[in-house]
DSSP file (Angstrom, degrees, kcal/mol; ACC not computed):
  #  RESIDUE AA STRUCTURE BP1 BP2  ACC     N-H-->O    O-->H-N    N-H-->O    O-->H-N    TCO  KAPPA ALPHA  PHI   PSI    X-CA   Y-CA   Z-CA
    1    1 A M              0   0    0      0, 0.0     3,-0.1     0, 0.0     0, 0.0   0.000 360.0 360.0 360.0 133.7   73.0  129.7  105.8
    2    2 A P        -     0   0    0      0, 0.0     2,-0.1     0, 0.0     3,-0.0  -0.284 360.0 -99.6 -68.1 151.6   74.0  126.6  107.8
    3    3 A A        -     0   0    0      1,-0.1     2,-0.5    54,-0.0    54,-0.0  -0.402  35.9-112.9 -68.4 144.0   77.1  126.7  110.0
    4    4 A T        -     0   0    0     -2,-0.1    54,-3.0    -3,-0.1     2,-0.4  -0.715  37.2-168.9 -81.5 123.1   80.2  125.1  108.5
    5    5 A I  E     +A   57   0A   0     -2,-0.5     2,-0.4    52,-0.2    52,-0.2  -0.931   9.9 174.2-115.1 134.8   81.1  122.0  110.6
    6    6 A A  E     -A   56   0A   0     50,-2.3    50,-3.3    -2,-0.4     2,-0.5  -0.982  14.2-165.2-141.5 132.2   84.4  120.0  110.3
    7    7 A I  E     +A   55   0A   0     -2,-0.4     2,-0.3    48,-0.2    48,-0.2  -0.977  24.9 164.8-114.0 120.8   85.7  117.1  112.4
    8    8 A T  E     -A   54   0A   0     46,-2.1    46,-2.4    -2,-0.5     2,-0.1  -0.952  43.6 -97.8-136.1 154.2   89.4  116.4  111.9
    9    9 A R  E     -A   53   0A   0     -2,-0.3     2,-0.3    44,-0.2    44,-0.3  -0.458  52.3-180.0 -64.3 141.4   92.2  114.5  113.6
   10   10 A A        -     0   0    0     42,-2.4    42,-0.4    -2,-0.1    -1,-0.0  -0.920  32.2-107.2-142.8 163.8   94.2  116.9  115.7
   11   11 A S    >   -     0   0    0     -2,-0.3     3,-1.8     1,-0.1     6,-0.2  -0.822  22.0-137.5 -92.9 134.3   97.1  117.1  118.0
   12   12 A P  T 3  S+     0   0    0      0, 0.0     9,-0.1     0, 0.0    -1,-0.1   0.646 103.2  66.6 -63.9 -11.2   96.3  117.5  121.7
   13   13 A A  T 3  S+     0   0    0      4,-0.1    30,-0.0    29,-0.1    29,-0.0   0.613  73.5 110.3 -83.6 -13.9   99.1  120.0  121.8
   14   14 A E  S <> S-     0   0    0     -3,-1.8     4,-3.1     1,-0.1     5,-0.2  -0.332  81.0-118.2 -59.8 143.0   97.3  122.5  119.5
   15   15 A P  H  > S+     0   0    0      0, 0.0     4,-2.3     0, 0.0     5,-0.2   0.898 114.0  47.7 -53.1 -46.0   96.3  125.6  121.4
   16   16 A E  H  > S+     0   0    0      1,-0.2     4,-2.1     2,-0.2     5,-0.2   0.884 113.8  47.8 -64.0 -37.3   92.6  125.1  120.8
   17   17 A A  H  > S+     0   0    0     -6,-0.2     4,-3.1     2,-0.2     5,-0.2   0.929 109.6  52.3 -68.3 -44.5   92.9  121.4  121.9
   18   18 A R  H  X S+     0   0    0     -4,-3.1     4,-2.6     1,-0.2    -2,-0.2   0.912 110.0  50.1 -56.4 -42.4   94.8  122.3  125.0
   19   19 A S  H  X S+     0   0    0     -4,-2.3     4,-2.3    -5,-0.2    -1,-0.2   0.931 112.9  44.7 -64.4 -45.8   92.1  124.8  125.9
   20   20 A L  H  X S+     0   0    0     -4,-2.1     4,-2.6     2,-0.2    -2,-0.2   0.924 113.5  50.5 -63.5 -45.2   89.3  122.2  125.5
   21   21 A I  H  X S+     0   0    0     -4,-3.1     4,-3.0     1,-0.2     5,-0.2   0.916 110.2  50.4 -60.3 -43.1   91.3  119.5  127.3
   22   22 A R  H  X S+     0   0    0     -4,-2.6     4,-2.6    -5,-0.2    -1,-0.2   0.932 111.5  47.6 -61.1 -46.6   91.9  121.9  130.3
   23   23 A R  H  X S+     0   0    0     -4,-2.3     4,-2.3     2,-0.2    -1,-0.2   0.906 113.3  49.0 -62.2 -41.4   88.2  122.8  130.4
   24   24 A H  H  X S+     0   0    0     -4,-2.6     4,-2.7     2,-0.2    -2,-0.2   0.952 112.5  46.4 -60.8 -51.4   87.3  119.1  130.3
   25   25 A L  H  X S+     0   0    0     -4,-3.0     4,-2.4     1,-0.2    -2,-0.2   0.893 112.5  50.8 -60.4 -41.5   89.8  118.2  133.0
   26   26 A D  H  X S+     0   0    0     -4,-2.6     4,-1.6    -5,-0.2    -1,-0.2   0.920 111.9  47.3 -62.5 -43.5   88.6  121.1  135.2
   27   27 A Q  H  X S+     0   0    0     -4,-2.3     4,-1.1     2,-0.2    -2,-0.2   0.927 112.9  48.4 -65.8 -44.9   84.9  120.0  134.8
   28   28 A M  H >X S+     0   0    0     -4,-2.7     4,-1.7     1,-0.2     3,-0.5   0.900 110.2  51.7 -62.2 -40.7   85.7  116.4  135.6
   29   29 A A  H 3< S+     0   0    0     -4,-2.4    -1,-0.2     1,-0.2    -2,-0.2   0.828 109.7  50.6 -65.1 -32.1   87.7  117.3  138.7
   30   30 A A  H 3< S+     0   0    0     -4,-1.6    -1,-0.2    -5,-0.2    -2,-0.2   0.708 116.7  40.4 -76.6 -20.5   84.8  119.4  139.9
   31   31 A Q  H << S+     0   0    0     -4,-1.1    -2,-0.2    -3,-0.5    -1,-0.2   0.600 118.6  34.2-105.4 -14.0   82.3  116.5  139.4
   32   32 A S  S  < S-     0   0    0     -4,-1.7    -1,-0.1    -5,-0.1     5,-0.1  -0.979  85.0 -99.2-141.4 151.1   84.3  113.5  140.6
   33   33 A P    >   -     0   0    0      0, 0.0     3,-1.9     0, 0.0     4,-0.3  -0.354  43.9-108.2 -65.1 153.4   86.9  112.7  143.3
   34   34 A E  G >  S+     0   0    0      1,-0.3     3,-1.6     2,-0.2    -5,-0.0   0.875 118.7  54.5 -51.0 -44.6   90.5  112.6  142.0
   35   35 A E  G 3  S+     0   0    0      1,-0.3    -1,-0.3     3,-0.0     0, 0.0   0.655 110.8  47.6 -68.7 -13.0   90.7  108.8  142.3
   36   36 A S  G <  S+     0   0    0     -3,-1.9     2,-0.6   111,-0.0    -1,-0.3   0.306  85.5 104.3-109.2   7.0   87.5  108.4  140.2
   37   37 A C    <   +     0   0    0     -3,-1.6    -8,-0.0    -4,-0.3   111,-0.0  -0.811  37.8 170.7 -90.6 116.9   88.6  110.8  137.4
   38   38 A H        +     0   0    0     -2,-0.6     2,-0.1     2,-0.1    -1,-0.1   0.203  29.2 131.1-113.2  15.2   89.6  108.8  134.4
   39   39 A A        -     0   0    0    -14,-0.1     2,-0.3     1,-0.1     5,-0.1  -0.447  55.9-125.0 -68.9 139.9   89.9  111.7  131.9
   40   40 A L        -     0   0    0     -2,-0.1   -15,-0.1     4,-0.1    -1,-0.1  -0.656  17.6-140.8 -84.7 140.3   93.1  111.7  129.8
   41   41 A D     >  -     0   0    0     -2,-0.3     4,-2.0   -16,-0.0     5,-0.2  -0.241  42.9 -80.0 -83.6-176.0   95.3  114.8  129.8
   42   42 A G  H  > S+     0   0    0      1,-0.2     4,-0.9     2,-0.2   -29,-0.1   0.879 131.5  49.2 -55.4 -43.0   97.1  116.0  126.7
   43   43 A S  H  4 S+     0   0    0      1,-0.2     3,-0.4     2,-0.2    -1,-0.2   0.888 110.8  50.6 -68.0 -37.0   99.9  113.5  127.0
   44   44 A G  H >4 S+     0   0    0      1,-0.2     3,-0.9     2,-0.2    -1,-0.2   0.846 110.3  49.6 -67.2 -33.0   97.5  110.7  127.4
   45   45 A L  H 3< S+     0   0    0     -4,-2.0    -1,-0.2     1,-0.2    -2,-0.2   0.623 104.9  60.1 -79.3 -13.5   95.5  111.8  124.4
   46   46 A D  T 3< S+     0   0    0     -4,-0.9    -1,-0.2    -3,-0.4    -2,-0.2   0.259  79.6 123.3 -94.4  10.9   98.8  112.0  122.4
   47   47 A A  S X  S-     0   0    0     -3,-0.9     3,-1.7     1,-0.1    -3,-0.0  -0.319  74.9-115.1 -72.7 154.8   99.5  108.2  122.9
   48   48 A P  T 3  S+     0   0    0      0, 0.0    -1,-0.1     0, 0.0    -3,-0.0   0.756 114.9  54.0 -63.5 -24.9  100.0  106.0  119.9
   49   49 A D  T 3  S+     0   0    0     20,-0.1    20,-2.8    19,-0.0     2,-0.4   0.277  98.4  79.6 -93.5  12.5   96.8  104.0  120.7
   50   50 A V  E <   - B   0  68A   0     -3,-1.7     2,-0.5    18,-0.2    18,-0.2  -0.971  58.8-161.5-124.2 132.5   94.6  107.1  120.8
   51   51 A A  E     - B   0  67A   0     16,-2.7    16,-2.1    -2,-0.4     2,-0.4  -0.967  18.0-160.8-110.3 120.0   93.1  109.0  117.9
   52   52 A F  E     - B   0  66A   0     -2,-0.5   -42,-2.4   -42,-0.4     2,-0.3  -0.826   8.4-172.8-108.8 138.7   92.1  112.6  119.0
   53   53 A F  E     -AB   9  65A   0     12,-2.8    12,-1.7    -2,-0.4     2,-0.4  -0.950  13.2-153.9-132.3 148.3   89.6  114.7  117.1
   54   54 A L  E     -AB   8  64A   0    -46,-2.4   -46,-2.1    -2,-0.3     2,-0.6  -0.958  10.4-146.6-117.7 142.7   88.3  118.3  117.2
   55   55 A L  E     -AB   7  63A   0      8,-2.9     7,-2.8    -2,-0.4     8,-1.3  -0.945  19.4-166.7-105.1 122.3   84.9  119.5  115.9
   56   56 A R  E     -AB   6  61A   0    -50,-3.3   -50,-2.3    -2,-0.6     2,-0.5  -0.916  10.4-163.8-113.2 134.0   85.1  123.0  114.6
   57   57 A R  E >  S-AB   5  60A   0      3,-2.4     3,-1.9    -2,-0.5   -52,-0.2  -0.979  85.0 -11.4-115.0 123.4   82.1  125.2  113.8
   58   58 A E  T 3  S-     0   0    0    -54,-3.0    -1,-0.2    -2,-0.5   -53,-0.1   0.859 132.8 -55.1  51.6  37.7   82.9  128.2  111.6
   59   59 A G  T 3  S+     0   0    0    -55,-0.4     2,-0.5     1,-0.2    -1,-0.3   0.354 114.2 114.4  85.4  -6.0   86.6  127.4  112.3
   60   60 A K  E <   -B   57   0A   0     -3,-1.9    -3,-2.4   -44,-0.0     2,-0.4  -0.865  69.4-122.3-104.2 129.3   86.3  127.5  116.1
   61   61 A A  E     +B   56   0A   0     -2,-0.5    -5,-0.3    -5,-0.2     3,-0.1  -0.520  43.2 157.1 -68.6 122.6   86.9  124.3  118.1
   62   62 A I  E     +     0   0A   0     -7,-2.8    21,-2.9    -2,-0.4     2,-0.3   0.477  59.7  24.1-123.9  -8.5   83.8  123.6  120.2
   63   63 A A  E     -BC  55  82A   0     -8,-1.3    -8,-2.9    19,-0.2     2,-0.3  -0.988  57.5-168.1-155.1 156.8   84.0  119.9  120.9
   64   64 A M  E     +BC  54  81A   0     17,-2.5    17,-2.2    -2,-0.3     2,-0.3  -0.949   8.2 167.9-143.2 163.7   86.5  117.1  121.1
   65   65 A G  E     -B   53   0A   0    -12,-1.7   -12,-2.8    -2,-0.3     2,-0.3  -0.956  11.1-158.8-168.4 162.6   86.5  113.3  121.3
   66   66 A A  E     -BC  52  78A   0     12,-1.9    12,-2.4    -2,-0.3     2,-0.4  -0.977  12.0-141.9-147.1 156.3   88.9  110.4  121.0
   67   67 A L  E     -BC  51  77A   0    -16,-2.1   -16,-2.7    -2,-0.3     2,-0.5  -0.994  15.0-161.2-122.2 128.0   89.1  106.7  120.3
   68   68 A K  E     -BC  50  76A   0      8,-2.5     8,-2.5    -2,-0.4     2,-0.4  -0.909  21.9-124.1-107.5 132.9   91.5  104.5  122.2
   69   69 A T  E     - C   0  75A   0    -20,-2.8     6,-0.2    -2,-0.5     2,-0.2  -0.635  30.9-165.3 -78.8 129.8   92.3  101.1  120.8
   70   70 A L    >   -     0   0    0      4,-2.7     3,-0.9    -2,-0.4     4,-0.1  -0.659  28.4 -90.3-107.2 165.2   91.6   98.3  123.2
   71   71 A S  G >  S+     0   0    0     -2,-0.2     3,-0.8     1,-0.2    -1,-0.1  -0.405 108.4  36.4 -69.6 155.8   92.7   94.6  123.2
   72   72 A G  G 3  S-     0   0    0      1,-0.2    -1,-0.2    -2,-0.1    37,-0.1   0.593 131.5 -68.6  78.8   9.7   90.4   92.2  121.5
   73   73 A G  G <  S+     0   0    0     -3,-0.9    36,-2.1     1,-0.3    37,-0.5   0.506  97.3 127.7  90.7   3.9   89.3   94.6  118.7
   74   74 A G    <   -     0   0    0     -3,-0.8    -4,-2.7    34,-0.2     2,-0.3  -0.395  44.1-146.8 -88.1 169.4   87.3   97.1  120.8
   75   75 A R  E     -Cd  69 111A   0     35,-2.0    37,-2.9    -6,-0.2     2,-0.5  -0.953   6.1-141.9-130.5 152.8   87.6  100.9  121.1
   76   76 A E  E     -Cd  68 112A   0     -8,-2.5    -8,-2.5    -2,-0.3     2,-0.4  -0.970  15.5-130.7-116.0 130.2   87.0  103.2  124.0
   77   77 A L  E     -C   67   0A   0     35,-3.1    37,-0.5    -2,-0.5     2,-0.3  -0.658  36.2-178.6 -71.8 128.3   85.4  106.6  123.7
   78   78 A K  E     +C   66   0A   0    -12,-2.4   -12,-1.9    -2,-0.4   -39,-0.1  -0.958  49.7   5.4-130.5 150.6   87.6  109.1  125.5
   79   79 A S  E     +     0   0A   0     -2,-0.3     2,-0.6     1,-0.2    -1,-0.1   0.775  65.4 176.0  54.2  38.8   87.4  112.8  126.3
   80   80 A M  E     +     0   0A   0    -15,-0.1     2,-0.3    -3,-0.1   -15,-0.2  -0.653  19.1 152.9 -70.8 118.3   84.0  113.5  124.8
   81   81 A H  E     -C   64   0A   0    -17,-2.2   -17,-2.5    -2,-0.6     2,-0.4  -0.965  30.8-168.7-154.8 134.7   83.5  117.1  125.6
   82   82 A T  E     -C   63   0A   0     -2,-0.3   -19,-0.2   -19,-0.2     5,-0.1  -0.977  40.2-101.9-119.1 136.9   81.5  120.1  124.2
   83   83 A L    >>  -     0   0    0    -21,-2.9     3,-2.0    -2,-0.4     4,-0.6  -0.251  31.7-120.8 -54.8 142.3   82.1  123.6  125.4
   84   84 A A  G >4 S+     0   0    0      1,-0.3     3,-1.1     2,-0.2    -1,-0.1   0.873 113.5  55.4 -55.6 -39.6   79.4  124.7  127.8
   85   85 A E  G 34 S+     0   0    0      1,-0.2    -1,-0.3     3,-0.0    -2,-0.1   0.608 110.3  46.3 -72.3 -10.2   78.4  127.6  125.5
   86   86 A A  G X4 S+     0   0    0     -3,-2.0     3,-1.5   -24,-0.2     5,-0.5   0.383  82.4 122.0-110.4   1.1   77.9  125.1  122.6
   87   87 A R  T << S+     0   0    0     -3,-1.1    -3,-0.0    -4,-0.6    -4,-0.0  -0.356  72.4  29.7 -64.7 144.2   75.9  122.5  124.5
   88   88 A G  T 3  S+     0   0    0     -2,-0.0    -1,-0.3     1,-0.0    -4,-0.0   0.419  92.5 101.6  86.2  -1.9   72.5  121.8  123.0
   89   89 A S  S <  S-     0   0    0     -3,-1.5    -2,-0.1     0, 0.0    -3,-0.0   0.553  98.1-108.9 -90.9  -8.3   73.8  122.6  119.5
   90   90 A G  S  > S+     0   0    0     -4,-0.2     4,-2.5     3,-0.0     5,-0.2   0.414  84.9 122.4  94.3  -1.1   74.2  119.0  118.4
   91   91 A A  H  > S+     0   0    0     -5,-0.5     4,-2.5     1,-0.2     5,-0.2   0.901  73.6  49.5 -63.6 -40.9   78.0  119.1  118.5
   92   92 A G  H  > S+     0   0    0      2,-0.2     4,-2.5     1,-0.2    -1,-0.2   0.913 112.1  48.2 -64.2 -42.1   78.2  116.2  121.0
   93   93 A R  H  > S+     0   0    0      2,-0.2     4,-2.6     1,-0.2    -2,-0.2   0.903 111.3  50.8 -63.4 -42.4   75.9  114.1  118.9
   94   94 A Q  H  X S+     0   0    0     -4,-2.5     4,-2.3     2,-0.2    -2,-0.2   0.912 111.8  47.3 -63.9 -42.2   77.9  114.9  115.7
   95   95 A M  H  X S+     0   0    0     -4,-2.5     4,-2.6     2,-0.2    -2,-0.2   0.927 111.8  50.1 -66.5 -42.5   81.2  113.9  117.4
   96   96 A L  H  X S+     0   0    0     -4,-2.5     4,-2.6     2,-0.2     5,-0.2   0.937 111.2  48.6 -60.3 -47.5   79.6  110.7  118.7
   97   97 A E  H  X S+     0   0    0     -4,-2.6     4,-2.4     1,-0.2    -1,-0.2   0.898 111.6  50.6 -59.4 -42.1   78.3  109.8  115.3
   98   98 A F  H  X S+     0   0    0     -4,-2.3     4,-2.4     2,-0.2    -1,-0.2   0.927 111.8  46.4 -61.2 -45.3   81.7  110.5  113.7
   99   99 A L  H  X S+     0   0    0     -4,-2.6     4,-2.6     2,-0.2    -2,-0.2   0.882 112.4  50.4 -68.4 -38.4   83.6  108.4  116.3
  100  100 A L  H  X S+     0   0    0     -4,-2.6     4,-2.5     2,-0.2    -1,-0.2   0.924 111.5  48.7 -63.7 -43.4   81.1  105.5  115.8
  101  101 A H  H  X S+     0   0    0     -4,-2.4     4,-2.6    -5,-0.2    -2,-0.2   0.929 112.1  48.8 -62.0 -44.4   81.5  105.6  112.1
  102  102 A R  H  X S+     0   0    0     -4,-2.4     4,-1.8     2,-0.2    -2,-0.2   0.920 110.5  50.0 -62.2 -43.9   85.3  105.7  112.4
  103  103 A A  H  <>S+     0   0    0     -4,-2.6     5,-2.7     1,-0.2    -1,-0.2   0.909 112.1  48.4 -63.6 -40.4   85.2  102.7  114.8
  104  104 A R  H ><5S+     0   0    0     -4,-2.5     3,-1.8     1,-0.2    -1,-0.2   0.913 109.5  52.4 -63.4 -41.8   83.0  100.8  112.4
  105  105 A A  H 3<5S+     0   0    0     -4,-2.6    -1,-0.2     1,-0.3    -2,-0.2   0.825 107.6  51.8 -65.4 -29.0   85.3  101.7  109.5
  106  106 A E  T 3<5S-     0   0    0     -4,-1.8    -1,-0.3    -5,-0.2    -2,-0.2   0.359 117.0-119.8 -84.9   4.9   88.2  100.3  111.5
  107  107 A Q  T < 5 +     0   0    0     -3,-1.8    -3,-0.2     1,-0.2    -2,-0.1   0.848  47.3 176.9  56.4  39.4   86.1   97.1  112.0
  108  108 A A      < -     0   0    0     -5,-2.7   -34,-0.2    -6,-0.1    -1,-0.2  -0.443  28.4-143.0 -66.5 146.4   86.1   97.5  115.8
  109  109 A T  S    S-     0   0    0    -36,-2.1    46,-1.4     1,-0.3     2,-0.3   0.813  74.6  -8.4 -82.8 -31.9   84.0   94.8  117.5
  110  110 A A  E     - E   0 154A   0    -37,-0.5   -35,-2.0    44,-0.3     2,-0.4  -0.980  59.1-133.6-158.5 161.2   82.6   97.0  120.2
  111  111 A I  E     -dE  75 153A   0     42,-2.5    42,-2.4    -2,-0.3     2,-0.3  -0.995  24.6-170.2-126.5 134.3   82.9  100.5  121.6
  112  112 A Y  E     -dE  76 152A   0    -37,-2.9   -35,-3.1    -2,-0.4     2,-0.3  -0.733   4.6-177.4-117.9 161.6   83.2  101.1  125.4
  113  113 A L  E     - E   0 151A   0     38,-2.0    38,-2.5    -2,-0.3     2,-0.4  -0.987  19.4-145.7-155.0 157.5   83.0  104.1  127.6
  114  114 A E  E     + E   0 150A   0    -37,-0.5     2,-0.3    -2,-0.3    36,-0.2  -0.994  30.6 162.4-119.0 131.3   83.3  105.2  131.2
  115  115 A T  E     - E   0 149A   0     34,-2.5    34,-2.9    -2,-0.4     2,-0.1  -0.876  42.3 -77.1-138.8 172.7   81.2  108.1  132.4
  116  116 A G  E     - E   0 148A   0     -2,-0.3    32,-0.3    32,-0.2     9,-0.1  -0.370  23.4-149.4 -75.0 154.1   80.1  109.4  135.7
  117  117 A S        +     0   0    0     30,-1.8    31,-0.1    -2,-0.1    -1,-0.1   0.502  67.7  95.4 -98.3  -6.8   77.2  107.9  137.6
  118  118 A T  S >  S-     0   0    0     29,-0.4     3,-1.9   -87,-0.1     4,-0.1  -0.312  92.9-100.2 -84.4 168.8   76.0  111.1  139.2
  119  119 A P  G >  S+     0   0    0      0, 0.0     3,-1.9     0, 0.0     4,-0.4   0.782 116.8  73.0 -58.1 -27.4   73.2  113.4  138.0
  120  120 A D  G 3  S+     0   0    0      1,-0.3     3,-0.2     2,-0.1     4,-0.2   0.778 100.8  44.3 -55.7 -26.7   75.8  115.7  136.5
  121  121 A F  G <> S+     0   0    0     -3,-1.9     4,-2.6     1,-0.2    -1,-0.3   0.273  81.0 105.8-103.6   7.9   76.4  113.1  133.8
  122  122 A L  H <> S+     0   0    0     -3,-1.9     4,-2.7     1,-0.2     5,-0.2   0.908  78.0  52.2 -59.8 -44.7   72.7  112.3  133.0
  123  123 A A  H  > S+     0   0    0     -4,-0.4     4,-1.9    -3,-0.2    -1,-0.2   0.892 111.4  47.7 -61.2 -39.1   72.7  114.1  129.7
  124  124 A A  H  > S+     0   0    0      2,-0.2     4,-2.5     1,-0.2    -1,-0.2   0.944 111.5  50.2 -65.7 -46.8   75.7  112.2  128.5
  125  125 A R  H  X S+     0   0    0     -4,-2.6     4,-2.7     1,-0.2    -2,-0.2   0.910 109.9  50.4 -59.0 -42.4   74.3  108.9  129.6
  126  126 A R  H  X S+     0   0    0     -4,-2.7     4,-2.0     2,-0.2    -1,-0.2   0.885 109.0  52.1 -64.9 -38.0   71.1  109.6  127.8
  127  127 A L  H  X S+     0   0    0     -4,-1.9     4,-0.6    -5,-0.2    -2,-0.2   0.962 112.0  45.6 -61.1 -49.9   73.0  110.5  124.6
  128  128 A Y  H ><>S+     0   0    0     -4,-2.5     5,-2.0     1,-0.2     3,-1.3   0.917 112.1  51.5 -61.3 -44.0   74.9  107.2  124.7
  129  129 A E  H ><5S+     0   0    0     -4,-2.7     3,-1.8     1,-0.3    -1,-0.2   0.860 101.0  61.8 -61.6 -34.7   71.7  105.2  125.5
  130  130 A S  H 3<5S+     0   0    0     -4,-2.0    -1,-0.3     1,-0.3    -2,-0.2   0.701 104.4  49.7 -66.1 -17.2   70.0  106.8  122.5
  131  131 A Y  T <<5S-     0   0    0     -3,-1.3    -1,-0.3    -4,-0.6    -2,-0.2   0.330 129.3 -95.3-100.6   4.7   72.7  105.1  120.3
  132  132 A G  T < 5S+     0   0    0     -3,-1.8    22,-0.2     1,-0.3    -3,-0.2   0.469  70.8 151.1  99.8   2.5   72.2  101.7  121.9
  133  133 A F      < -     0   0    0     -5,-2.0     2,-0.3    -6,-0.1    -1,-0.3  -0.437  24.5-166.6 -66.6 142.3   74.9  101.7  124.6
  134  134 A V  E     -F  152   0A   0     18,-2.3    18,-2.4    -2,-0.1     2,-0.0  -0.899  28.9 -89.7-126.5 156.8   74.1   99.5  127.6
  135  135 A E  E     +F  151   0A   0     -2,-0.3    16,-0.3    16,-0.2    14,-0.0  -0.353  50.8 171.8 -63.9 146.1   75.6   99.3  131.0
  136  136 A C        -     0   0    0     14,-2.4    14,-0.5    -2,-0.0     3,-0.1  -0.925  36.4 -84.8-146.8 169.1   78.4   96.7  131.3
  137  137 A P        -     0   0    0      0, 0.0    12,-0.0     0, 0.0     6,-0.0  -0.257  65.9 -71.2 -70.9 167.0   81.0   95.7  133.9
  138  138 A P        -     0   0    0      0, 0.0     2,-0.3     0, 0.0     3,-0.1  -0.261  59.4-160.1 -55.6 147.9   84.3   97.5  134.1
  139  139 A F    >   +     0   0    0      1,-0.2     3,-2.5     4,-0.1    -3,-0.0  -0.862  49.7   7.7-129.3 160.9   86.6   96.8  131.2
  140  140 A E  T 3  S-     0   0    0     -2,-0.3    -1,-0.2     1,-0.3     3,-0.1   0.767 133.8 -28.9  39.9  56.9   90.3   97.0  130.2
  141  141 A G  T 3  S+     0   0    0      1,-0.3    -1,-0.3    -3,-0.1     2,-0.1   0.255 104.7 123.5  94.5 -12.5   91.8   97.9  133.6
  142  142 A Y    <   -     0   0    0     -3,-2.5    -1,-0.3     1,-0.0     2,-0.3  -0.412  44.3-155.9 -73.6 158.4   88.9   99.8  135.2
  143  143 A T        -     0   0    0     -3,-0.1    -4,-0.1    -2,-0.1    -1,-0.0  -0.882  35.7 -71.8-128.4 163.4   87.5   98.6  138.5
  144  144 A E        +     0   0    0     -2,-0.3     5,-0.1    -6,-0.1    -1,-0.0  -0.285  57.3 170.8 -53.3 137.4   84.1   98.9  140.2
  145  145 A D    >   -     0   0    0      3,-0.3     3,-1.9     1,-0.1    -3,-0.0  -0.932  37.9-140.4-154.0 124.2   83.7  102.5  141.3
  146  146 A P  T 3  S+     0   0    0      0, 0.0   -29,-0.1     0, 0.0    -1,-0.1   0.714 105.7  55.4 -61.9 -18.4   80.5  104.1  142.7
  147  147 A W  T 3  S+     0   0    0    -31,-0.1   -30,-1.8   -30,-0.1   -29,-0.4   0.540 102.0  71.4 -88.3  -8.9   81.4  107.3  140.7
  148  148 A S  E <   -E  116   0A   0     -3,-1.9     2,-0.4   -32,-0.3    -3,-0.3  -0.823  55.1-167.1-116.8 149.7   81.7  105.5  137.4
  149  149 A L  E     -E  115   0A   0    -34,-2.9   -34,-2.5    -2,-0.3     2,-0.4  -0.999  15.7-150.8-128.2 133.1   79.2  103.9  135.0
  150  150 A F  E     -E  114   0A   0    -14,-0.5   -14,-2.4    -2,-0.4     2,-0.3  -0.871  14.9-175.6-110.7 139.2   80.5  101.6  132.2
  151  151 A M  E     -EF 113 135A   0    -38,-2.5   -38,-2.0    -2,-0.4     2,-0.3  -0.920   6.7-167.2-133.7 157.9   78.8  101.2  128.9
  152  152 A R  E     -EF 112 134A   0    -18,-2.4   -18,-2.3    -2,-0.3     2,-0.4  -0.997   8.8-164.2-144.3 144.5   79.3   99.1  125.8
  153  153 A L  E     -E  111   0A   0    -42,-2.4   -42,-2.5    -2,-0.3     2,-0.7  -0.977  19.5-141.1-128.8 119.0   77.9   99.1  122.2
  154  154 A D  E  >  -E  110   0A   0     -2,-0.4     4,-0.8   -44,-0.2   -44,-0.3  -0.689  16.0-158.8 -78.0 116.9   78.4   95.9  120.1
  155  155 A L  T >4 S+     0   0    0    -46,-1.4     3,-0.8    -2,-0.7   -45,-0.2   0.891  82.5  55.8 -73.2 -39.9   79.1   97.3  116.7
  156  156 A P  T 34 S+     0   0    0      0, 0.0    -1,-0.2     0, 0.0   -46,-0.1   0.856 112.9  45.1 -58.8 -31.5   78.3   94.4  114.5
  157  157 A A  T 34 S+     0   0    0     -3,-0.2    -2,-0.2     2,-0.0     2,-0.1   0.636  95.4  97.9 -84.7 -15.2   74.9   94.3  116.0
  158  158 A A    <<        0   0    0     -3,-0.8   -26,-0.1    -4,-0.8   -27,-0.0  -0.402 360.0 360.0 -75.9 150.4   74.4   98.0  115.8
  159  159 A T              0   0    0     -2,-0.1    -1,-0.1     0, 0.0    -4,-0.1   0.398 360.0 360.0-108.0 360.0   72.4   99.5  112.9
C-alpha cells in the first residue's frame, strides 16, 4: 500500500516544524560561512509575506518548503529541506512541485531561489535544473557571493 502523503500550510512554531527548521539551519551553518547563510529561522518563516508548508508521510513531517512574495509578482523558494533519512524518497521533488503549482495558481511571474555553490548543494541544483531553473544574477536584496548560486524559473514560459 502506498504511503500517505500530505502537504499542508503550517506554522513554523509547530514542534515538528521547529525541529525541521533547526536541522535545516544547523546543516546550512555547517556548509556555509555565517555571512553567506540566507536560511530563514522560525520568525522569518512566520512573516506575512511567507507561506510555509510541511510535507508529512504517514503523519510524520519529513520535508518543508516556503514561498516568499517578492516585488514585481515573483516568488522566492525558501527553506526547502528534506530530513536526511528521507532523502531519495521523492519528498523534495513533491514539495518543489507543490510550491511551483501554488506559485502558478497565485499567478506569479517567476520563481527565484538562492542555493549554495559548493558540491554539498549539487543534488539540490540538479533538482532545480531538472524543472527548468537557470542561473541568474542576485535578486531582491541579495548580492554577489562566491558561496551562493541564484536561479530563476519564468513561470508563464514553463510547461
